[in-house]
N, C-alpha and C positions, 0 to 999 in steps of 0.2 A: 380553198381560200385564194390561191394564186390566180385561178381562173376568174373568180368572182371580182377580184380587185384589178385584174388585168396586169399583174406584175409577175416577174419570174420568181422561181423558188428561192434563189439566193437572197433577193431583196426581202422576201417574206420572212425567211429565217432570221435575217439581221434585225428586222423590225420586231419580231417576237422576242429575240434575245434582249434588245434594248428595253422593251416593256417589262420583261421578267426582271431585269436589273433594277428597274425603277419600282418594282413591287406591285405593278398593276395587274399582272397575271402570273401564273405558274404553269410550267409544262408538265403534264401528267404523262409518265412513260407507259409503255406497254400497249397491248391491243386495246382499242377503244380510247386511247389517251389523246393528248393534244393540248392546246392552250385552254386554260381554265381561268376565268376572270376572278380576281380576288380583291378584297377591299384593303387599300393601303392603311397602315397604322403608324403611330408615332415611332414604333420600333424601327421602321424603315428610314427614319430621319437620324437615328442614333449614330450609325456609321459615318455618313458624310459630315455630321456635326462634330463628331469627335476628331476626324481628320482635320477639319477646318480649325478647331480650337488648338490642336497640336501644332499646325503650321503657323498659327498666330502667337505661339509661345504662351498659351493660357495656362493657368494653374488650377489645381483642384479647388482652392479657396475661392477663386473668381467664379467658378461655376456655382459654388454654394452661395456666394453673395448674390448672384443673379436670381437664384431660387428664392433667397430671402427677400429680394425686392419684389418679386412677382406674386408669390403665393399669398401674402396678406391681402393683395388686391382681389385674388380669387376668393379668399375667405369673406371679404366684404360683399362681393357679388353673390356668393352662396347664401349669405344671410338674407338677401333680398329675393332670390329666385328659387331657393330649395323647395321641393315638393314634399308632401308627407311621406310618399314612398321612398324618396331619396334619404330623408332623415331617418326612416326606419332601417334602411340599409346601413347608414352610418352608425346607428345604435348597435346593430348586430356585429359590425366590424369592431367596435369598441369592446364589446363583450369578448370577442375572440382575442383581442390584444391583451385583455386582462387575464384570460385563461393561459396565454402563451408567455406570461411574464418571465418565467424561468426556463423557457425552451427556445430552440433555434427558430421557431416560426414567428417570433416576435417582430423581426425586421420586415418580413413579408406582409404581416398584418398592418404594420405601421405604414408601409408603402401603399397598401390598399386603402387605408384611411385617407391619405393625402390625395390619392387618385380620385376617390369619391368627392373630395372637396373641390377638385378641378372640374369634375362633371357637374356638380351642383352650381358652379359659377355660370353655367349656360353661355359660355364663350368658347367656341371651338378653337380659335387661334391660341388663346391663353392655355387651353388644355393641352394642345399639341406641343407647344413650347415647353411647358412645365414637365410633361411626361418625358420629353426627350432629354431634358436636363437631369431628371431623376434617374433615367436609365444610364446616362453617361457616368453618374457618380454611384451607381448602385453596387458595383463590385466592392469598392472600398467601404461603402456603408455596411455591407454584410460582414465584412471582415473586422469591423470595429467591435471591441469588447466593451459592451455597455454594462456597467455595474447594475445590480438589481435596484439599488436606490434611485439611480438615474432613470431606469426604465419606469419605475413607479411614478416618478415625477412627470415623465413624459405622458404617461397614461392620465395622470391628474390634469395636465394641461390640455390634453385632448378632451377630457370631460368638460373643462371650462369652455373650450371652443364649441363643443356640442351644445352647451347651454346657450351660448351667444347665438348660435344658428337657430335653435328652436324658438328663441324670443325675437329673432329678426334684428338683433343689435349689431349693425355693421361696424360701428366704431370699436366695440368690445372685441368682435371677431378679428379685426385687424390688429389690435394691440396684443391679443393672446397669440395669434399666429406669428407675429414678429418676434415675440419673446421666445417662443418654442424653437423657431428656426435659428435664431441667434445662439441659443444654447447648443443646438445640434452642431452648428459650425464650429463653435469653440471646442466641443468635445473631439471632433475630428482633427482639428489643427493641433490640439494638445497631444494626441496620440501619434500624429503624422506631421512633424514640423516641416518636412519638405513640401507639404501641400502649400505652404506660404512662400517658401524661398525659391523653389526651382521653377523656372519657366519651362514650358513643355512637359509639365507633370502629367498631363492627360495623355494616355495612349489607348490603343484600340482594345475593346472587348475585355479579356480576362484581367490584365493588370492595368489599372487606371492611374497608377502613380509609380514613379521610379523611386525606389527606396534607397538603400545604401550600397548596392552592389551592381552598378551598371555594367553591361557586357562590353568588354574591350576586345577588339579583334587585333591579332598580331599583324604587323606590317608585312607586306609581301606583294608579289606581282599580281595583277588582276587575273580572274579566272580565265581559262582557255576558252576556245570556241565551243567546246562541248558543253560548257556550263558548269563543269566540275572544277573546284578550286585545286590548285597544285599543292604539293606537300609543303613547299616553303611558305605558302600563305597561312598554313595552320601551325607553323612553328616547328614542324618535324620534317626533316629531309627524308626523301625516299631512299630506301636501300638500293644499292647498285644491282643491276640485273646480272645474273650469271650467264656467261656466254656458253658454258658447257652444259648441255642438257642430255641426259641419258634417254635413249629411246629403244629399249630392248624389243619392242614389238616389231620393229622393221628387220628385214633380212639384212645380213651383212654385219650384225653386231652393233655395238654401241656407237653413237655419234660422238661421244666424248673423245677428245684428242688426247692421246697418251704419248709417251716418249717413243721415238723411232725404234723399229725392231733392231736388235743386235747391240743396243747400247745398254750399259749397266745402269 
């Protein structure tokens, strides 16, 4: 590749590294490996979007409100553009949601239902933005304890939305989707009040909200040049080093200093 493009190997490696970071390709290791082109997905947007929201001091509730504003529009577009095959996929997803009413797979099937709704809207920009927001809030959504009665109500609302999509009723689809998302937001805010109060509640990947025990670092000097923090920075002083060290393996006896010969 370096010869083909007329560049040196260092420039080529840097270009491939940047493309891999942006999700355009992946580097396959081992014999016969090398750069392999991949199709970017909305998951590649999740990390940068989360960092941006955190730097802006965004809250979890703000992300939910954004989803609440966009998804009814997707529902209205889906009522106009959904195909018979897509509606059949939505019906099967709804059956799986009903089967998982009492199990841990319910949230995943619920996410799949909303993703199908975005696909049926036939608007790639809207789909990417909605999926990125869903992935930003997914960890907290999975940790929510949804009572069985609330799950049954959500399934019933999804049935009403399905009916609106089958009949092509855009206005009804918008109304039902708005009510469903508003209830979901209220449920999350009820269980996690800090989602409303704390700026910067969104953080990367595993924990999307800072709850009640933020990490506090003890004051101390900055880490040394080696990158390791000193004992004082962790709040525990280092024990003093002993100057006397026995070394019986060497000839001449111990290196430990004792009292001078001849003294009591």
